[in-house]
N, C-alpha and C positions, 0 to 999 in steps of 0.2 A: 504494500500500500504506500501511496505517496506520503501520507502523514501518519503519525502515531495516534493523533487525536485532533478533532476539530471542535472548536467552540462556535456554535451557529446562532445567528439571529440576535446576538447581543448588541447593546449600545456601548461601543468602546469609548472610554473616557481617558484622555491623557491630560497633562498639564496645559496643553494648548488646543486640543481638538476634542470634539464629540461627534460621533458618527456611527451608523449601523453597518456592521460588516461581520464576516466570518474570520476566525483565526485558525490557521493551520500550525500544528506543533509537531516538530520532529527532533528527536534526540535531545529533548529538554529545552529547546529553544523555539522561538516564534519563527517559522519559516515562510509563512505566507499570510497576507491580509487581503481579502477580496470581498466583493459583494456576495459571492456564493462560492463555496468550496465543497468538493467531494474528494473521496479517496482515503477514507479511514473507517475502520470498524468501530472505533470509539468516538461516538458523537455526543457532545454535551449541548443540550438545547438551552440557550440562554435568553429565550424570548421573554421580554419584560424585565430583564435584569441589566444592570450596569456592569460592564466588564472593565475593571480598573487594574492598574498595577498593584500588586500586593503591597501592603503597608511596610514601610521601613521605620522601625522605632530606633532612633539613634541615641537614646539615653535610657539605658536599662542596667540596673544593678542585680546580679544573680550570684548566689552562693559566695558572697563577699564577706571576709572577716569583719565582725561588727562589735568586738569587745568581749571581755571575759563572760562566758556563760550565755551569750546571745547568739542565736542562730537565725539566719535568713530563712524565710518560709519557702522559697523556691530554689531548687537546683536547676540545672540546665534542661533536664527532661521536662519537669513540670512548667518551668517558665516559658520554654519555647512552645510547649503544647498549648498553654493559655494564650500565648501570642497568636498562634494559628487560629484559635477559636475566634479571635477578634479581627481576623482578616489580614494579619501580618505574615510576610514571607521572609523577612530578614530582620535581625536585630543587631545593634552594636552594643555589646556589653562592656563593662569596665573591668579591667585587670589591674588590681591595686598592688602597687609595690609596698611591701611592709618595710619599715625602717631596718636598714642593714642588709636587705636583700638586693640582689641585682634585678634589673628589669627582665633579663632573660630567664632567671629562675622563676620570677613571678609568672611569666608567660607559660613556662613549662607546667606550673601548678594549674593554671586556668585551662590550658589545653587538656590536661589530664581530667579535669572536671567536665569539659564540654565535648571533646571529640568522641563521636559515636553515640552521643546521648541526646542530640538535638532533633526536633521535628522540623525546624526551618533553618535557614542559613544564618550564620553567626560570624561577626567580625569583632575585633577588640580595639577599644581605646585603652591606652595605658593611663594609669594614675601615678604621677610622679610625686613621691613624698620625701625622697632622700636624694636631692640633686647634687651628688658628689661630682667632682671633676671627671672621674671615670665613667659615671653614668651619662653625663652630658656630652663628654668629649669622645667617648668610645662606643658605649652601648647604643645610645640613641641614634647616631648616624647609621649604624649597621642595621638596627631594627627598622628604621624608615625605609631603607633599601629593601628590606624583607617584606614590606607591605603593611607595617604597623605605622600608619602615617598621621595619627592624631593622638594627643594625650591631654589629660586634664590636670589642673592644679586647683588647690583649695586655698581660700583666704580665711577660712574658719575651720573649727574643730582642732583642738590643741595638738592632737597626734597626727594630723594631716596637713595643717596649713603651712604655707611657705612664707617667710619674711619677704619684704619688698626686694631686698637685694637678691634673694634666691629666685624670686619670680623674674627679675631682670635677667639673671644668668640663664634661666630656663627658656625665656622668650628668645634670647639671643641664640641659644642652641637650636631652637625651632627655626629661626630665620635662616641659620646656616645650613640646616638639613632639609628644609622644605616641609617640615611637619606643621600641623595646625594645632593650636592650643585652645582648649575649652577652659573657662574659668568659672568657678563657683564664687560668687561675690557677696560676702557678708563680712563685716568688721568684727573679728573675734574679740579684740580688746573691749570694744563697746558692749558686746554681748556678755562677756565675763563681768564687766562692771555692773550691768543691769541684773545679772543673775545674783550677784552679791547683795544688791539692794532688795531683791525679792525675798531672798532667804532671810535677810535680817528682819523683814516685815512678816515672816511666817507664811509667805505665799508659795505654795508648793504644787498646786493643782496643774492640770494639763494646760489650762488657758494661759498660764504664765509663760509657757513656751513661746506663744505669739508675742506677748508684751516684752519679752527679753530679746526679741529679734525684730525690732521695728523697721519700718520702711527706711528711716534715715540710715540705719546700719547697712542696708542693701544698697541704697543710693550712693553712699560714700565709697563703698568698696567697688561699685561699678565704675564710678568716676576714676578711682585710683587705678583699677585694672586697665581701663582705656588709656589713661595717661602713661602708664608704664609701657603699654604696647606701642603708643605713639613715640615714646623715647627710643625704643628699639627698632621701630618701623617694621612691625610684623602684624599680620592679621590675627584676630582672635574671635572666639565665639563666646558670647555671654549667655550662660545657660539658665534655665528655669526662672525667667524674669516674672515678677509678681505684681508690678505696680507702675503707675504713670511716671513717677520721678526717675526710676531706673530707665524706663523707656526714653525719657527726655535726654538722659546722658548718652544713650546710643545714638539718638538722632543728632545731637550736637557733635559727637565724634565724627559722624558721617559728613556733616557739613565741613568739618576741618579736613576732610579727605582720608580719614582712617577707613580701613577695611574691617568691618565688624558685622557679624551675623548675630541676630537675636533669636532666642528660643523661649517659648512659653509652654505651659502644660495644662491638662484638664483641671487640676485642682485650683488653678487661679481663675478659672472661668465658672466653676460650679460650687466651690466651697468658700466659706468665710471663717474668720477667727471665732465667730460665734459657735461653730461646730466643735471647737475645742472646749467650750464652756458647758459641759454636760455632767450630770451626776453619775455615780456608780462607775467612775473611771472611763466612761464611754468616750470622753474627749481624747483619750490616748490614741484612738483609732485614726485621728486626723493630724497627729503630730508629724510634721515634715518641715524641711527647711529649703528655702524660705517658707514661712508659714503662710497659709491663706490669709488674705487681708480683709477687704470690705467690698460692698456693692460697687462703690466708685472705682475701686481697683479692678474688679471684674469687668466693668464696662470699658475701662481703659485697655485691658488686655484684648478684649474683643476688637476694639478699635485698632490695636496694633496688628492683629491678624488681618484685618480688612485692608489696612493702609500699607502694609509691607514693612512695618517696624520689625515684625517677626517673619523670618523666613522658614522657621522650623516649628513644628508642633510635635512634641515628644511626651512620653508618659512620665519620665523619671521614676519608673517602676522600681520600688525599693521595699520589698514586702517583709513584714514581720507578723507572725501570728499574734492575735489579740489575747486570747485566753490561754496563755502558755507561759510557764516560768522561764522559758528561753526567748520570750518575745516581749510584746508591749507590757504585759503584766508580770514582769520579773519582780522579785521582792523589793529591790530598790526603786524600780519604776512605779510601784504602787504608792511609794512614799513621797516621791519628788519628780517633777517634770524633767529634771536634769538627766534622769536615768531611763527615760522612756526611749526606746530605740527610734531613731529618726528616719521616717520614710513610710510611704503608703503604696499599696499595690495599684496597678492601673494599665498594665500592658494590653489586657484584653478589652478594656473599655475606652481606650483612647479614640479609636476610629469611630465607633458608634456614637460617642458623645459629640464629636465634632460634626459628624454627618447630620445628626438629629438637630442639634442646637445651632449649627452653622448653616449647612446647606438647606435643610428643610424650613428653617426660619428666615431664609433670605439674607443672612449676614455675609455669606461667601457663596460663590458658584461652584459647580462640580469641578471645574478645571483648577480653581484655586485649592479646593480640597485635595486633589491629587498632588499638587505642588507641595503643599504644606505637610503632607503625610508620607510622601514617597519620593517624588522627583528631586526636590531640593536636597533631601538627605543624601540621595545617591550622588548628585553632582558635588555637593560640599565635601563628602567623605570619600571620594575617589572610587565610586562604584558604577558610574554612569558611562555608557548606556547599557552595560550588562544588566544593571538593576534600575528600577525606578521609572520605567516607561514601557510602552507597548510599541515595539518596532521590530522589523525583520532583523534577526540576529540577536536580539535581546533574550535573556532567560525568560522562559514561560512561567513567570511568577505573577499570578493573577488572583484577584479577589472578585467574585461575582456577588453583586449586591442586589438585594430585593429592597427597593426604596419604599415599599408600602408595608413592609413587615414591622409590626408593632411588638416590641419586646420590653418586658419589665426586668431590669437588671437585678439579678439575685446571685449570690456568691456561688451557688451550686452549678450554674450554667457556665461559669468561667473556667472551670477545671484548673485552677491554680493551687499552689501549695498553701496559700493564706486562708484563714478561716473567716474572713469578712471582706466586703468591698465597701469603700467609703461612699459608693454611689448606690448602695442597696435601696431598692424600691424606685429608682429613677426610671421613668418610662421614656423609651426612645423609639423613634420611627426611622426605619432603615437599618438593615443588618446584613453582614456578610454571610451568605448561605453556602458558599463553596470557596475553599481556599486551595490554591494549586501552587506547588513549589517545583520549579523546573519541569513542568508538564505533568506532575503526579498530584492527584488529589490527596490532601492530607487532612482536610476537614470538610464534611458535607452535612448540612442540616444539623449542625451542632454536635455531630458525632465525629470523633477522631478516627479516620480511616487509614492514616499513615502510621508510621512507627518511628521510634527514636532511631537515629542514624540516617533518616531522610535528609536532615539538614547537614550542610557542609560548612567548613571554615572558609572565609573569604579574605584572601589577601587583597590589599587595596592600592590604588594609585594615589599620587599626591592630590591634595584638594584643589578644586578649581579656584578657590579664593587665594591660594598661594601662587597658582600659575596664571592668575589675572583674568581668568575667564569669568564673565558675569554669571551669577546664580540664575 
């Protein structure tokens, strides 16, 4: 047969076009696009469905060390399975360097966790916590050449953050090697000062997590990160932006000529700090950093998605079980917000939330949806056009969407390792009913039909932001 599989009668949606056509798939890639195709025993009828590039979630934490006695809820099997349920075909997970370890050793550990266990394709961002001369001068250049072309630095968390001089050294190494740097922007010293004030006042509940990490701490760190990048003259990505003031810093930097990409996440569109202010420790379910803000900040983030302040919409999936002594309700976490593990699940709900709240409510169109959830991620992180689009020669990574399917989000349908969803009970319109990775069905109608090992590791090219190609 000419094709291994044909997707017939679907409405194909890319970041730039929307049209009705058939797709022919051969050897895991798209080999033909035409008004009508024949020549395959395996026919998928996509009448009434949108055929989109599979989602790429470029901000995912899985099986990451999280402190003594704390264990993340997802390993690579459960995390990628849940991602596939939500219409994703690739994720970029973080590989964290622990103090004293080499980057290469850290990658060996994470490959040991991921290889052979993933339902969808996986690539790694490095997290640099110990930027020694050998790490920056020897390891990083070699790893960039091996396809690990992006890494993250933290300005908060005492055991992760880098000082300004270390950030400058790390940015300089990125500029010299062609790597792209992601930055978590919060002022750790301000946060520690506020934590001390709260503790002195006897304020230990989950809601204090939000008031000890105010907008000003994020805004200041965003300004500082952008200033440091401007000094070194290298592009950066400001991740999980939560508010108008940080957005304004990004826009001002762009006016000055800086290359900067902004990212936001579902929690900043759907949650507020009030969600942390609940009885019976329920507020712990919503503890993440930066914390959710207020309705005004939600509106600002929607505006940022519409106007292009944000080029990326990611989940920042960072799951911890709620009712678990190794999760949110560990013994110390029950007594103080300081010890509640920081992060929430969301890899399966990212796409349905943006489709329902964005596309269906007229905030963004279908093409913008594809750009924000797949194409821009592929271009920015060196995977395009293999990933992130529907074109001849691209991997047949597809999500077939029923725009009229009404779903109430409940944790049991997400098939993740976490025991709750922060979006429990949310009603969404539009759902991915068929997820295809390199031509193979991995999820259909909410049931996992693939198996671990279907997903492969993805080496990547350098970012288009580094090579000066527009997003």
